mmCIF file of the N, C-alpha and C atoms, coordinates in Angstrom:
data_MODEL
# 
_entry.id   MODEL 
# 
loop_
_atom_site.group_PDB 
_atom_site.id 
_atom_site.type_symbol 
_atom_site.label_atom_id 
_atom_site.label_alt_id 
_atom_site.label_comp_id 
_atom_site.label_asym_id 
_atom_site.label_entity_id 
_atom_site.label_seq_id 
_atom_site.pdbx_PDB_ins_code 
_atom_site.Cartn_x 
_atom_site.Cartn_y 
_atom_site.Cartn_z 
_atom_site.occupancy 
_atom_site.B_iso_or_equiv 
_atom_site.pdbx_formal_charge 
_atom_site.auth_seq_id 
_atom_site.auth_comp_id 
_atom_site.auth_asym_id 
_atom_site.auth_atom_id 
_atom_site.pdbx_PDB_model_num 
ATOM 1   N N  . UNK A 1 1  ? 0.864   -1.371 -0.129  1.00 0.00 ? 1  UNK A N  1 
ATOM 2   C CA . UNK A 1 1  ? -0.104  -0.165 -0.285  1.00 0.00 ? 1  UNK A CA 1 
ATOM 3   C C  . UNK A 1 1  ? 1.038   1.266  0.225   1.00 0.00 ? 1  UNK A C  1 
ATOM 4   N N  . UNK A 1 2  ? 1.998   1.391  0.832   1.00 0.00 ? 2  UNK A N  1 
ATOM 5   C CA . UNK A 1 2  ? 2.585   2.432  1.130   1.00 0.00 ? 2  UNK A CA 1 
ATOM 6   C C  . UNK A 1 2  ? 3.383   2.988  -0.459  1.00 0.00 ? 2  UNK A C  1 
ATOM 7   N N  . UNK A 1 3  ? 3.804   1.700  -1.007  1.00 0.00 ? 3  UNK A N  1 
ATOM 8   C CA . UNK A 1 3  ? 4.484   2.121  -2.549  1.00 0.00 ? 3  UNK A CA 1 
ATOM 9   C C  . UNK A 1 3  ? 3.392   2.456  -3.219  1.00 0.00 ? 3  UNK A C  1 
ATOM 10  N N  . UNK A 1 4  ? 2.312   2.105  -3.196  1.00 0.00 ? 4  UNK A N  1 
ATOM 11  C CA . UNK A 1 4  ? 1.192   2.350  -4.455  1.00 0.00 ? 4  UNK A CA 1 
ATOM 12  C C  . UNK A 1 4  ? 0.798   4.060  -4.070  1.00 0.00 ? 4  UNK A C  1 
ATOM 13  N N  . UNK A 1 5  ? 0.858   4.351  -2.637  1.00 0.00 ? 5  UNK A N  1 
ATOM 14  C CA . UNK A 1 5  ? 0.490   6.178  -2.594  1.00 0.00 ? 5  UNK A CA 1 
ATOM 15  C C  . UNK A 1 5  ? 1.538   6.780  -3.077  1.00 0.00 ? 5  UNK A C  1 
ATOM 16  N N  . UNK A 1 6  ? 2.832   6.469  -2.737  1.00 0.00 ? 6  UNK A N  1 
ATOM 17  C CA . UNK A 1 6  ? 3.839   7.139  -3.525  1.00 0.00 ? 6  UNK A CA 1 
ATOM 18  C C  . UNK A 1 6  ? 4.032   6.910  -4.863  1.00 0.00 ? 6  UNK A C  1 
ATOM 19  N N  . UNK A 1 7  ? 3.644   5.981  -5.724  1.00 0.00 ? 7  UNK A N  1 
ATOM 20  C CA . UNK A 1 7  ? 3.459   5.715  -6.944  1.00 0.00 ? 7  UNK A CA 1 
ATOM 21  C C  . UNK A 1 7  ? 2.273   6.714  -7.535  1.00 0.00 ? 7  UNK A C  1 
ATOM 22  N N  . UNK A 1 8  ? 1.359   6.717  -6.962  1.00 0.00 ? 8  UNK A N  1 
ATOM 23  C CA . UNK A 1 8  ? 0.208   7.773  -7.252  1.00 0.00 ? 8  UNK A CA 1 
ATOM 24  C C  . UNK A 1 8  ? 0.624   8.904  -7.223  1.00 0.00 ? 8  UNK A C  1 
ATOM 25  N N  . UNK A 1 9  ? 1.462   9.327  -6.167  1.00 0.00 ? 9  UNK A N  1 
ATOM 26  C CA . UNK A 1 9  ? 1.866   10.807 -5.984  1.00 0.00 ? 9  UNK A CA 1 
ATOM 27  C C  . UNK A 1 9  ? 2.916   11.225 -7.226  1.00 0.00 ? 9  UNK A C  1 
ATOM 28  N N  . UNK A 1 10 ? 3.586   10.302 -7.393  1.00 0.00 ? 10 UNK A N  1 
ATOM 29  C CA . UNK A 1 10 ? 4.784   10.805 -8.484  1.00 0.00 ? 10 UNK A CA 1 
ATOM 30  C C  . UNK A 1 10 ? 4.226   10.694 -9.564  1.00 0.00 ? 10 UNK A C  1 
ATOM 31  N N  . UNK A 1 11 ? 3.415   9.921  -10.010 1.00 0.00 ? 11 UNK A N  1 
ATOM 32  C CA . UNK A 1 11 ? 2.626   9.757  -11.194 1.00 0.00 ? 11 UNK A CA 1 
ATOM 33  C C  . UNK A 1 11 ? 2.020   10.872 -11.553 1.00 0.00 ? 11 UNK A C  1 
ATOM 34  N N  . UNK A 1 12 ? 1.501   11.540 -10.579 1.00 0.00 ? 12 UNK A N  1 
ATOM 35  C CA . UNK A 1 12 ? 0.625   13.207 -10.599 1.00 0.00 ? 12 UNK A CA 1 
ATOM 36  C C  . UNK A 1 12 ? 1.684   14.317 -10.702 1.00 0.00 ? 12 UNK A C  1 
ATOM 37  N N  . UNK A 1 13 ? 2.900   13.954 -10.701 1.00 0.00 ? 13 UNK A N  1 
ATOM 38  C CA . UNK A 1 13 ? 3.992   15.029 -10.321 1.00 0.00 ? 13 UNK A CA 1 
ATOM 39  C C  . UNK A 1 13 ? 3.588   15.857 -9.265  1.00 0.00 ? 13 UNK A C  1 
ATOM 40  N N  . UNK A 1 14 ? 3.326   15.313 -8.083  1.00 0.00 ? 14 UNK A N  1 
ATOM 41  C CA . UNK A 1 14 ? 3.026   16.069 -7.002  1.00 0.00 ? 14 UNK A CA 1 
ATOM 42  C C  . UNK A 1 14 ? 4.421   15.977 -5.785  1.00 0.00 ? 14 UNK A C  1 
ATOM 43  N N  . UNK A 1 15 ? 4.481   16.703 -5.000  1.00 0.00 ? 15 UNK A N  1 
ATOM 44  C CA . UNK A 1 15 ? 5.411   16.449 -4.154  1.00 0.00 ? 15 UNK A CA 1 
ATOM 45  C C  . UNK A 1 15 ? 4.743   15.976 -2.764  1.00 0.00 ? 15 UNK A C  1 
ATOM 46  N N  . UNK A 1 16 ? 5.420   15.501 -1.877  1.00 0.00 ? 16 UNK A N  1 
ATOM 47  C CA . UNK A 1 16 ? 4.774   15.239 -0.644  1.00 0.00 ? 16 UNK A CA 1 
ATOM 48  C C  . UNK A 1 16 ? 4.265   16.503 0.295   1.00 0.00 ? 16 UNK A C  1 
ATOM 49  N N  . UNK A 1 17 ? 4.776   17.595 -0.043  1.00 0.00 ? 17 UNK A N  1 
ATOM 50  C CA . UNK A 1 17 ? 4.674   18.813 0.826   1.00 0.00 ? 17 UNK A CA 1 
ATOM 51  C C  . UNK A 1 17 ? 3.284   19.299 -0.012  1.00 0.00 ? 17 UNK A C  1 
ATOM 52  N N  . UNK A 1 18 ? 3.118   19.016 -1.424  1.00 0.00 ? 18 UNK A N  1 
ATOM 53  C CA . UNK A 1 18 ? 1.596   19.592 -2.035  1.00 0.00 ? 18 UNK A CA 1 
ATOM 54  C C  . UNK A 1 18 ? 0.589   18.553 -1.312  1.00 0.00 ? 18 UNK A C  1 
ATOM 55  N N  . UNK A 1 19 ? 0.595   17.072 -1.306  1.00 0.00 ? 19 UNK A N  1 
ATOM 56  C CA . UNK A 1 19 ? -0.223  16.157 -0.770  1.00 0.00 ? 19 UNK A CA 1 
ATOM 57  C C  . UNK A 1 19 ? -0.706  16.509 0.589   1.00 0.00 ? 19 UNK A C  1 
ATOM 58  N N  . UNK A 1 20 ? 0.323   16.723 1.544   1.00 0.00 ? 20 UNK A N  1 
ATOM 59  C CA . UNK A 1 20 ? 0.329   17.000 2.686   1.00 0.00 ? 20 UNK A CA 1 
ATOM 60  C C  . UNK A 1 20 ? -0.783  18.300 3.336   1.00 0.00 ? 20 UNK A C  1 
ATOM 61  N N  . UNK A 1 21 ? -0.359  19.342 2.147   1.00 0.00 ? 21 UNK A N  1 
ATOM 62  C CA . UNK A 1 21 ? -1.127  20.572 1.871   1.00 0.00 ? 21 UNK A CA 1 
ATOM 63  C C  . UNK A 1 21 ? -2.620  19.914 2.026   1.00 0.00 ? 21 UNK A C  1 
ATOM 64  N N  . UNK A 1 22 ? -2.841  19.241 1.030   1.00 0.00 ? 22 UNK A N  1 
ATOM 65  C CA . UNK A 1 22 ? -4.363  19.480 0.673   1.00 0.00 ? 22 UNK A CA 1 
ATOM 66  C C  . UNK A 1 22 ? -4.885  18.346 1.705   1.00 0.00 ? 22 UNK A C  1 
ATOM 67  N N  . UNK A 1 23 ? -4.186  17.126 2.617   1.00 0.00 ? 23 UNK A N  1 
ATOM 68  C CA . UNK A 1 23 ? -4.798  16.510 3.352   1.00 0.00 ? 23 UNK A CA 1 
ATOM 69  C C  . UNK A 1 23 ? -4.746  17.306 4.998   1.00 0.00 ? 23 UNK A C  1 
ATOM 70  N N  . UNK A 1 24 ? -4.419  18.281 4.717   1.00 0.00 ? 24 UNK A N  1 
ATOM 71  C CA . UNK A 1 24 ? -3.969  19.217 6.164   1.00 0.00 ? 24 UNK A CA 1 
ATOM 72  C C  . UNK A 1 24 ? -3.387  18.398 7.079   1.00 0.00 ? 24 UNK A C  1 
ATOM 73  N N  . UNK A 1 25 ? -1.987  17.771 6.871   1.00 0.00 ? 25 UNK A N  1 
ATOM 74  C CA . UNK A 1 25 ? -1.191  17.299 7.802   1.00 0.00 ? 25 UNK A CA 1 
ATOM 75  C C  . UNK A 1 25 ? 0.442   17.808 7.307   1.00 0.00 ? 25 UNK A C  1 
ATOM 76  N N  . UNK A 1 26 ? 1.280   17.392 8.184   1.00 0.00 ? 26 UNK A N  1 
ATOM 77  C CA . UNK A 1 26 ? 2.627   17.954 7.757   1.00 0.00 ? 26 UNK A CA 1 
ATOM 78  C C  . UNK A 1 26 ? 3.274   17.246 6.945   1.00 0.00 ? 26 UNK A C  1 
ATOM 79  N N  . UNK A 1 27 ? 4.225   17.601 6.101   1.00 0.00 ? 27 UNK A N  1 
ATOM 80  C CA . UNK A 1 27 ? 4.995   16.991 5.259   1.00 0.00 ? 27 UNK A CA 1 
ATOM 81  C C  . UNK A 1 27 ? 5.664   15.748 5.819   1.00 0.00 ? 27 UNK A C  1 
ATOM 82  N N  . UNK A 1 28 ? 6.174   15.555 7.057   1.00 0.00 ? 28 UNK A N  1 
ATOM 83  C CA . UNK A 1 28 ? 6.703   14.716 7.679   1.00 0.00 ? 28 UNK A CA 1 
ATOM 84  C C  . UNK A 1 28 ? 5.633   13.566 8.059   1.00 0.00 ? 28 UNK A C  1 
ATOM 85  N N  . UNK A 1 29 ? 4.841   14.015 8.494   1.00 0.00 ? 29 UNK A N  1 
ATOM 86  C CA . UNK A 1 29 ? 3.620   13.113 8.848   1.00 0.00 ? 29 UNK A CA 1 
ATOM 87  C C  . UNK A 1 29 ? 3.355   12.319 7.532   1.00 0.00 ? 29 UNK A C  1 
ATOM 88  N N  . UNK A 1 30 ? 2.871   12.760 6.439   1.00 0.00 ? 30 UNK A N  1 
ATOM 89  C CA . UNK A 1 30 ? 2.823   12.199 5.220   1.00 0.00 ? 30 UNK A CA 1 
ATOM 90  C C  . UNK A 1 30 ? 4.107   11.418 4.434   1.00 0.00 ? 30 UNK A C  1 
ATOM 91  N N  . UNK A 1 31 ? 5.064   11.719 4.767   1.00 0.00 ? 31 UNK A N  1 
ATOM 92  C CA . UNK A 1 31 ? 6.292   10.907 4.397   1.00 0.00 ? 31 UNK A CA 1 
ATOM 93  C C  . UNK A 1 31 ? 6.195   9.664  5.406   1.00 0.00 ? 31 UNK A C  1 
ATOM 94  N N  . UNK A 1 32 ? 5.751   9.755  6.687   1.00 0.00 ? 32 UNK A N  1 
ATOM 95  C CA . UNK A 1 32 ? 5.552   8.482  7.232   1.00 0.00 ? 32 UNK A CA 1 
ATOM 96  C C  . UNK A 1 32 ? 4.649   7.588  6.755   1.00 0.00 ? 32 UNK A C  1 
ATOM 97  N N  . UNK A 1 33 ? 3.730   8.089  6.241   1.00 0.00 ? 33 UNK A N  1 
ATOM 98  C CA . UNK A 1 33 ? 2.521   7.292  5.741   1.00 0.00 ? 33 UNK A CA 1 
ATOM 99  C C  . UNK A 1 33 ? 3.330   6.609  4.308   1.00 0.00 ? 33 UNK A C  1 
ATOM 100 N N  . UNK A 1 34 ? 3.922   7.209  3.473   1.00 0.00 ? 34 UNK A N  1 
ATOM 101 C CA . UNK A 1 34 ? 4.563   6.591  2.337   1.00 0.00 ? 34 UNK A CA 1 
ATOM 102 C C  . UNK A 1 34 ? 5.527   5.625  2.935   1.00 0.00 ? 34 UNK A C  1 
ATOM 103 N N  . UNK A 1 35 ? 6.177   5.969  4.034   1.00 0.00 ? 35 UNK A N  1 
ATOM 104 C CA . UNK A 1 35 ? 7.346   4.796  4.131   1.00 0.00 ? 35 UNK A CA 1 
ATOM 105 C C  . UNK A 1 35 ? 6.864   3.694  4.963   1.00 0.00 ? 35 UNK A C  1 
ATOM 106 N N  . UNK A 1 36 ? 5.458   3.689  5.351   1.00 0.00 ? 36 UNK A N  1 
ATOM 107 C CA . UNK A 1 36 ? 4.798   2.747  6.000   1.00 0.00 ? 36 UNK A CA 1 
ATOM 108 C C  . UNK A 1 36 ? 5.181   2.693  7.568   1.00 0.00 ? 36 UNK A C  1 
ATOM 109 N N  . UNK A 1 37 ? 5.659   3.886  8.139   1.00 0.00 ? 37 UNK A N  1 
ATOM 110 C CA . UNK A 1 37 ? 5.880   4.341  9.274   1.00 0.00 ? 37 UNK A CA 1 
ATOM 111 C C  . UNK A 1 37 ? 4.785   4.534  10.318  1.00 0.00 ? 37 UNK A C  1 
ATOM 112 N N  . UNK A 1 38 ? 4.075   4.897  9.892   1.00 0.00 ? 38 UNK A N  1 
ATOM 113 C CA . UNK A 1 38 ? 2.421   5.349  10.609  1.00 0.00 ? 38 UNK A CA 1 
ATOM 114 C C  . UNK A 1 38 ? 1.585   4.549  9.521   1.00 0.00 ? 38 UNK A C  1 
ATOM 115 N N  . UNK A 1 39 ? 0.501   4.149  10.244  1.00 0.00 ? 39 UNK A N  1 
ATOM 116 C CA . UNK A 1 39 ? -0.780  3.984  9.865   1.00 0.00 ? 39 UNK A CA 1 
ATOM 117 C C  . UNK A 1 39 ? -1.768  4.582  9.212   1.00 0.00 ? 39 UNK A C  1 
ATOM 118 N N  . UNK A 1 40 ? -2.061  4.557  8.140   1.00 0.00 ? 40 UNK A N  1 
ATOM 119 C CA . UNK A 1 40 ? -2.819  5.678  7.522   1.00 0.00 ? 40 UNK A CA 1 
ATOM 120 C C  . UNK A 1 40 ? -4.306  5.646  7.847   1.00 0.00 ? 40 UNK A C  1 
ATOM 121 N N  . UNK A 1 41 ? -4.774  6.924  8.906   1.00 0.00 ? 41 UNK A N  1 
ATOM 122 C CA . UNK A 1 41 ? -6.237  6.817  8.995   1.00 0.00 ? 41 UNK A CA 1 
ATOM 123 C C  . UNK A 1 41 ? -7.122  7.066  8.157   1.00 0.00 ? 41 UNK A C  1 
ATOM 124 N N  . UNK A 1 42 ? -8.442  6.474  8.391   1.00 0.00 ? 42 UNK A N  1 
ATOM 125 C CA . UNK A 1 42 ? -9.268  6.307  7.302   1.00 0.00 ? 42 UNK A CA 1 
ATOM 126 C C  . UNK A 1 42 ? -9.534  7.631  6.600   1.00 0.00 ? 42 UNK A C  1 
ATOM 127 N N  . UNK A 1 43 ? -9.596  8.872  7.283   1.00 0.00 ? 43 UNK A N  1 
ATOM 128 C CA . UNK A 1 43 ? -9.969  10.109 6.681   1.00 0.00 ? 43 UNK A CA 1 
ATOM 129 C C  . UNK A 1 43 ? -8.820  10.543 5.646   1.00 0.00 ? 43 UNK A C  1 
ATOM 130 N N  . UNK A 1 44 ? -7.507  10.236 6.160   1.00 0.00 ? 44 UNK A N  1 
ATOM 131 C CA . UNK A 1 44 ? -6.405  10.215 5.067   1.00 0.00 ? 44 UNK A CA 1 
ATOM 132 C C  . UNK A 1 44 ? -6.487  9.303  3.909   1.00 0.00 ? 44 UNK A C  1 
ATOM 133 N N  . UNK A 1 45 ? -7.190  8.275  4.170   1.00 0.00 ? 45 UNK A N  1 
ATOM 134 C CA . UNK A 1 45 ? -7.218  7.170  3.117   1.00 0.00 ? 45 UNK A CA 1 
ATOM 135 C C  . UNK A 1 45 ? -8.098  7.576  2.244   1.00 0.00 ? 45 UNK A C  1 
ATOM 136 N N  . UNK A 1 46 ? -9.256  7.848  2.589   1.00 0.00 ? 46 UNK A N  1 
ATOM 137 C CA . UNK A 1 46 ? -10.693 8.512  1.662   1.00 0.00 ? 46 UNK A CA 1 
ATOM 138 C C  . UNK A 1 46 ? -9.845  9.918  1.096   1.00 0.00 ? 46 UNK A C  1 
ATOM 139 N N  . UNK A 1 47 ? -9.130  10.607 1.770   1.00 0.00 ? 47 UNK A N  1 
ATOM 140 C CA . UNK A 1 47 ? -8.777  11.774 0.977   1.00 0.00 ? 47 UNK A CA 1 
ATOM 141 C C  . UNK A 1 47 ? -7.702  11.540 -0.215  1.00 0.00 ? 47 UNK A C  1 
ATOM 142 N N  . UNK A 1 48 ? -6.869  10.688 0.228   1.00 0.00 ? 48 UNK A N  1 
ATOM 143 C CA . UNK A 1 48 ? -5.831  10.372 -1.134  1.00 0.00 ? 48 UNK A CA 1 
ATOM 144 C C  . UNK A 1 48 ? -6.543  9.529  -2.109  1.00 0.00 ? 48 UNK A C  1 
ATOM 145 N N  . UNK A 1 49 ? -7.597  8.888  -1.756  1.00 0.00 ? 49 UNK A N  1 
ATOM 146 C CA . UNK A 1 49 ? -8.517  8.130  -2.918  1.00 0.00 ? 49 UNK A CA 1 
ATOM 147 C C  . UNK A 1 49 ? -9.264  9.339  -3.828  1.00 0.00 ? 49 UNK A C  1 
ATOM 148 N N  . UNK A 1 50 ? -9.629  10.226 -3.023  1.00 0.00 ? 50 UNK A N  1 
ATOM 149 C CA . UNK A 1 50 ? -10.096 11.463 -3.847  1.00 0.00 ? 50 UNK A CA 1 
ATOM 150 C C  . UNK A 1 50 ? -9.356  12.181 -4.614  1.00 0.00 ? 50 UNK A C  1 
ATOM 151 N N  . UNK A 1 51 ? -7.817  12.661 -4.130  1.00 0.00 ? 51 UNK A N  1 
ATOM 152 C CA . UNK A 1 51 ? -7.086  13.316 -4.713  1.00 0.00 ? 51 UNK A CA 1 
ATOM 153 C C  . UNK A 1 51 ? -6.725  12.494 -6.129  1.00 0.00 ? 51 UNK A C  1 
ATOM 154 N N  . UNK A 1 52 ? -6.312  11.307 -5.900  1.00 0.00 ? 52 UNK A N  1 
ATOM 155 C CA . UNK A 1 52 ? -6.057  10.515 -6.953  1.00 0.00 ? 52 UNK A CA 1 
ATOM 156 C C  . UNK A 1 52 ? -6.985  9.977  -7.907  1.00 0.00 ? 52 UNK A C  1 
ATOM 157 N N  . UNK A 1 53 ? -8.082  10.073 -7.560  1.00 0.00 ? 53 UNK A N  1 
ATOM 158 C CA . UNK A 1 53 ? -9.588  9.541  -8.257  1.00 0.00 ? 53 UNK A CA 1 
ATOM 159 C C  . UNK A 1 53 ? -9.290  7.929  -8.264  1.00 0.00 ? 53 UNK A C  1 
ATOM 160 N N  . UNK A 1 54 ? -8.896  7.210  -7.265  1.00 0.00 ? 54 UNK A N  1 
ATOM 161 C CA . UNK A 1 54 ? -9.145  5.816  -7.520  1.00 0.00 ? 54 UNK A CA 1 
ATOM 162 C C  . UNK A 1 54 ? -9.907  5.426  -6.406  1.00 0.00 ? 54 UNK A C  1 
ATOM 163 N N  . UNK A 1 55 ? -9.931  4.402  -6.242  1.00 0.00 ? 55 UNK A N  1 
ATOM 164 C CA . UNK A 1 55 ? -10.833 3.215  -5.099  1.00 0.00 ? 55 UNK A CA 1 
ATOM 165 C C  . UNK A 1 55 ? -9.777  3.158  -3.809  1.00 0.00 ? 55 UNK A C  1 
ATOM 166 N N  . UNK A 1 56 ? -10.530 3.245  -2.695  1.00 0.00 ? 56 UNK A N  1 
ATOM 167 C CA . UNK A 1 56 ? -9.466  2.788  -1.457  1.00 0.00 ? 56 UNK A CA 1 
ATOM 168 C C  . UNK A 1 56 ? -9.146  1.474  -1.630  1.00 0.00 ? 56 UNK A C  1 
ATOM 169 N N  . UNK A 1 57 ? -10.013 0.545  -2.150  1.00 0.00 ? 57 UNK A N  1 
ATOM 170 C CA . UNK A 1 57 ? -9.342  -0.575 -2.221  1.00 0.00 ? 57 UNK A CA 1 
ATOM 171 C C  . UNK A 1 57 ? -8.091  -0.918 -3.166  1.00 0.00 ? 57 UNK A C  1 
ATOM 172 N N  . UNK A 1 58 ? -8.070  0.119  -4.143  1.00 0.00 ? 58 UNK A N  1 
ATOM 173 C CA . UNK A 1 58 ? -6.769  0.252  -5.108  1.00 0.00 ? 58 UNK A CA 1 
ATOM 174 C C  . UNK A 1 58 ? -5.413  0.590  -3.998  1.00 0.00 ? 58 UNK A C  1 
ATOM 175 N N  . UNK A 1 59 ? -5.358  1.584  -3.337  1.00 0.00 ? 59 UNK A N  1 
ATOM 176 C CA . UNK A 1 59 ? -4.773  1.828  -2.376  1.00 0.00 ? 59 UNK A CA 1 
ATOM 177 C C  . UNK A 1 59 ? -4.678  0.659  -1.461  1.00 0.00 ? 59 UNK A C  1 
ATOM 178 N N  . UNK A 1 60 ? -5.410  0.285  -1.031  1.00 0.00 ? 60 UNK A N  1 
ATOM 179 C CA . UNK A 1 60 ? -5.223  -0.914 0.073   1.00 0.00 ? 60 UNK A CA 1 
ATOM 180 C C  . UNK A 1 60 ? -4.614  -2.131 -0.751  1.00 0.00 ? 60 UNK A C  1 
ATOM 181 N N  . UNK A 1 61 ? -4.519  -2.345 -1.830  1.00 0.00 ? 61 UNK A N  1 
ATOM 182 C CA . UNK A 1 61 ? -4.100  -3.360 -2.994  1.00 0.00 ? 61 UNK A CA 1 
ATOM 183 C C  . UNK A 1 61 ? -5.255  -4.559 -2.685  1.00 0.00 ? 61 UNK A C  1 
ATOM 184 N N  . UNK A 1 62 ? -6.559  -4.176 -2.686  1.00 0.00 ? 62 UNK A N  1 
ATOM 185 C CA . UNK A 1 62 ? -7.446  -5.195 -2.342  1.00 0.00 ? 62 UNK A CA 1 
ATOM 186 C C  . UNK A 1 62 ? -7.587  -5.471 -3.793  1.00 0.00 ? 62 UNK A C  1 
ATOM 187 N N  . UNK A 1 63 ? -7.453  -4.516 -5.057  1.00 0.00 ? 63 UNK A N  1 
ATOM 188 C CA . UNK A 1 63 ? -7.981  -4.523 -6.257  1.00 0.00 ? 63 UNK A CA 1 
ATOM 189 C C  . UNK A 1 63 ? -6.753  -3.957 -7.144  1.00 0.00 ? 63 UNK A C  1 
ATOM 190 N N  . UNK A 1 64 ? -6.746  -4.329 -8.578  1.00 0.00 ? 64 UNK A N  1 
ATOM 191 C CA . UNK A 1 64 ? -5.779  -3.553 -9.424  1.00 0.00 ? 64 UNK A CA 1 
ATOM 192 C C  . UNK A 1 64 ? -6.459  -2.775 -10.147 1.00 0.00 ? 64 UNK A C  1 
ATOM 193 N N  . UNK A 1 65 ? -7.806  -2.729 -9.952  1.00 0.00 ? 65 UNK A N  1 
ATOM 194 C CA . UNK A 1 65 ? -8.412  -1.575 -10.805 1.00 0.00 ? 65 UNK A CA 1 
ATOM 195 C C  . UNK A 1 65 ? -8.653  -0.119 -10.097 1.00 0.00 ? 65 UNK A C  1 
ATOM 196 N N  . UNK A 1 66 ? -8.104  0.545  -10.458 1.00 0.00 ? 66 UNK A N  1 
ATOM 197 C CA . UNK A 1 66 ? -8.050  2.034  -10.006 1.00 0.00 ? 66 UNK A CA 1 
ATOM 198 C C  . UNK A 1 66 ? -9.529  2.786  -10.004 1.00 0.00 ? 66 UNK A C  1 
ATOM 199 N N  . UNK A 1 67 ? -10.837 2.391  -10.735 1.00 0.00 ? 67 UNK A N  1 
ATOM 200 C CA . UNK A 1 67 ? -11.791 2.965  -10.538 1.00 0.00 ? 67 UNK A CA 1 
ATOM 201 C C  . UNK A 1 67 ? -12.780 1.710  -10.504 1.00 0.00 ? 67 UNK A C  1 
ATOM 202 N N  . UNK A 1 68 ? -14.081 1.990  -9.721  1.00 0.00 ? 68 UNK A N  1 
ATOM 203 C CA . UNK A 1 68 ? -15.104 1.026  -9.511  1.00 0.00 ? 68 UNK A CA 1 
ATOM 204 C C  . UNK A 1 68 ? -15.801 0.957  -10.486 1.00 0.00 ? 68 UNK A C  1 
ATOM 205 N N  . UNK A 1 69 ? -16.251 -0.358 -11.094 1.00 0.00 ? 69 UNK A N  1 
ATOM 206 C CA . UNK A 1 69 ? -17.182 -0.651 -12.028 1.00 0.00 ? 69 UNK A CA 1 
ATOM 207 C C  . UNK A 1 69 ? -18.722 0.029  -11.530 1.00 0.00 ? 69 UNK A C  1 
ATOM 208 N N  . UNK A 1 70 ? -18.917 0.066  -10.428 1.00 0.00 ? 70 UNK A N  1 
ATOM 209 C CA . UNK A 1 70 ? -20.254 0.613  -9.945  1.00 0.00 ? 70 UNK A CA 1 
ATOM 210 C C  . UNK A 1 70 ? -20.644 2.079  -10.191 1.00 0.00 ? 70 UNK A C  1 
ATOM 211 N N  . UNK A 1 71 ? -21.920 2.337  -10.633 1.00 0.00 ? 71 UNK A N  1 
ATOM 212 C CA . UNK A 1 71 ? -21.976 3.560  -11.257 1.00 0.00 ? 71 UNK A CA 1 
ATOM 213 C C  . UNK A 1 71 ? -22.931 4.283  -9.827  1.00 0.00 ? 71 UNK A C  1 
# 
């Protein structure tokens, strides 16, 4: 999961500081999420899914589908 959020951020050409600002946390805390040093809280997980327009299942590596088939 941690490599996946880093990959999503890099694919979006965003810095950790930019993502952290959107999520209303510090760059240091966000860096800890990417490294797996801190568990990602539910609200941050949902925020990341919204930022990157992917499902939470994709971030959690429960699915390789970025978008849900549900409408």
